[in-house]
RONUVEX-11761 format. One record per residue (C-alpha): x, y, z negated. Coordinates in steps of 0.2 Angstrom, whole numbers, padded with zeros to 4 digits, always signed. Layout:
BEGIN
XYZ...
This chain:
BEGIN
+0000+0000+0000+0006+0017+0006+0012+0029-0009+0008+0048-0007+0021+0058-0016+0020+0077-0016+0037+0086-0018+0036+0106-0020+0051+0114-0016+0059+0130-0016+0073+0126-0005+0085+0125-0021+0099+0114-0024+0087+0107-0038+0073+0103-0026+0085+0094-0014+0092+0084-0030+0074+0078-0034+0072+0073-0017+0087+0062-0018+0082+0055-0033+0065+0051-0027+0071+0044-0011+0083+0030-0021+0069+0027-0034+0057+0022-0020+0069+0016-0007+0059-0002-0005+0041+0007-0007+0031+0014+0008+0029+0031+0005+0021+0048+0012+0032+0063+0006+0024+0078+0007+0036+0092+0005+0026+0108+0001+0034+0126+0000+0021+0138-0008+0025+0156-0003+0019+0167-0019+0023+0185-0016+0021+0190-0034+0037+0181-0039+0047+0182-0021+0063+0191-0021+0061+0205-0009+0074+0217-0002+0071+0234+0001+0069+0233+0021+0054+0222+0018+0047+0236+0006+0050+0249+0020+0042+0238+0034+0025+0239+0023+0016+0224+0016+0012+0217+0032+0029+0217+0039+0035+0211+0022+0023+0196+0022+0027+0192+0039+0046+0192+0038+0045+0181+0019+0032+0168+0029+0044+0167+0045+0059+0164+0035+0051+0151+0022+0045+0143+0038+0061+0142+0044+0069+0136+0030+0056+0120+0030+0060+0116+0047+0077+0115+0042+0075+0105+0027+0065+0092+0036+0080+0092+0050+0092+0090+0035+0081+0076+0028+0080+0067+0044+0099+0067+0047+0104+0063+0029+0091+0053+0020+0080+0043+0031+0073+0027+0027+0061+0017+0037+0049+0014+0023+0048+0035+0021+0038+0047+0030+0042+0066+0027+0029+0078+0032+0033+0097+0029+0017+0109+0022+0019+0128+0022+0007+0137+0012+0004+0155+0005-0006+0157-0011-0005+0152-0029+0006+0139-0034-0006+0129-0046-0021+0130-0034-0012+0125-0019-0004+0110-0027-0022+0105-0035-0029+0107-0016-0016+0095-0009-0017+0081-0023-0036+0080-0018-0034+0083+0001-0019+0071+0003-0024+0058-0012-0007+0061-0020-0001+0048-0032+0013+0056-0039+0022+0074-0041+0041+0074-0040+0049+0091-0043+0066+0097-0050+0068+0110-0064+0081+0123-0066+0080+0120-0084+0077+0139-0089+0066+0153-0081+0067+0171-0085+0058+0177-0099+0049+0162-0104+0066+0156-0113+0061+0138-0112+0070+0122-0107+0059+0118-0093+0054+0130-0078+0038+0138-0078+0032+0129-0063+0037+0111-0069+0029+0116-0086+0012+0122-0078+0012+0106-0068+0015+0096-0082+0001+0102-0092-0013+0109-0080-0012+0096-0066-0020+0080-0067-0007+0069-0059+0007+0060-0063+0024+0070-0063+0041+0065-0062+0053+0079-0067+0071+0078-0062+0082+0090-0071+0095+0102-0063+0111+0090-0060+0105+0073-0062+0113+0059-0051+0103+0045-0048+0106+0029-0056+0093+0015-0058+0084+0018-0075+0091+0004-0087+0084+0011-0104+0067+0020-0103+0060+0029-0119+0043+0031-0123+0040+0043-0137+0023+0041-0145+0015+0045-0160+0000+0032-0158-0013+0045-0159-0020+0040-0142-0028+0025-0136-0017+0016-0120-0030+0015-0107-0026+0005-0091-0021+0020-0081-0008+0024-0094-0001+0006-0096-0002+0004-0076+0009+0020-0073+0020+0014-0087+0021-0004-0078+0024+0002-0060+0039+0012-0065+0047-0001-0077+0044-0012-0062+0054-0001-0050+0069+0000-0061+0067-0016-0071+0073-0008-0086+0069-0009-0105+0056+0001-0113+0061+0007-0129+0045+0014-0139+0049+0025-0153+0039+0035-0166+0045+0050-0175+0038+0048-0194+0039+0060-0208+0046+0052-0225+0034+0044-0234+0019+0045-0221+0011+0028-0216+0002+0027-0199-0018+0028-0200-0030+0013-0197-0032+0021-0179-0013+0023-0176-0010+0005-0181-0022-0001-0169-0016+0008-0155+0002+0001-0160-0005-0016-0159-0011-0013-0144+0003-0007-0135+0014-0021-0144+0003-0034-0138+0004-0027-0120+0022-0025-0118+0026-0042-0127+0014-0051-0113+0020-0039-0099+0039-0036-0103+0042-0050-0116+0061-0047-0118+0062-0029-0111+0054-0020-0125+0057-0014-0143+0048-0003-0156+0058+0009-0167+0053+0022-0181+0064+0036-0184+0062+0047-0200+0064+0066-0195+0056+0082-0199+0059+0087-0181+0052+0077-0167+0062+0086-0154+0079+0083-0164+0074+0064-0167+0072+0061-0148+0088+0070-0144+0097+0058-0155+0089+0043-0149+0091+0047-0132+0110+0051-0134+0113+0037-0145+0105+0025-0133+0110+0030-0117+0092+0034-0112+0090+0036-0093+0072+0041-0092+0057+0047-0103+0040+0042-0101+0027+0054-0110+0007+0054-0110+0000+0071-0105-0016+0067-0115-0005+0070-0130-0003+0088-0126+0003+0093-0144+0016+0080-0145+0022+0084-0128+0024+0104-0132+0034+0099-0147+0046+0088-0136+0046+0101-0121+0043+0118-0126+0049+0120-0143+0068+0122-0139+0075+0138-0136+0089+0140-0123+0103+0141-0136+0099+0124-0141+0107+0110-0130+0092+0098-0127+0091+0080-0120+0079+0083-0107+0091+0096-0097+0099+0079-0091+0086+0065-0092+0072+0063-0080+0053+0062-0087+0040+0055-0083+0022+0062-0087+0007+0051-0086-0011+0058-0084-0027+0049-0085
């Protein structure tokens, strides 16, 4: 069955790197890669020549430039990373980024978004860029984020941080299973606990359900860990570094937990997710 993957691009090295990662990860999977560039002139860098020409001239210049870049990108893909299993389709849009992404997800029946992130964007002072953050939290589609500079290697160790507060639906478990199937890696379920705090009955039931599923599906490739730490972010960073984690899987439904992991770190702190891809699952 053909997989439809949407890849937003700003023609940066990070976007190209995300393409390289996706090409390798899905090398044996039949895929349509939709490479989309969204020209949003609110955020576009403009030189004085564009201003002098007035709005119409400025708009036309920017559109023509980005269309040319998209054509060049598709040519670069064809010359450098072509694969008989993969089709690459270029899409050029002008409008608001999130709305455009949502439209294409519906129209193209997209299964997955893959995008790169620079790590820090402007005044946000957060570890992941604003577009990546918006997609993760506001677009209901599974998303794989490839941080700046990540070189592809088959993920052998996959971390799944969870607080057991959500029920693991079939969609969640299927997405985990598919990702682990691509890399044949080990899944390490980790719970960050505050000292002397036991799981609630609901958390225990959710943990048991996940435990049974993973033992049935990945008998020798799973383990469960509880780490006591006041900071979720610090605990996961320690876990990722000490166990050489290659990818992190998270569930978007657990938004509060995701925000603790991804959005609470200021740029002054070195964070694990500047170097580890993370896969966010939406139901």
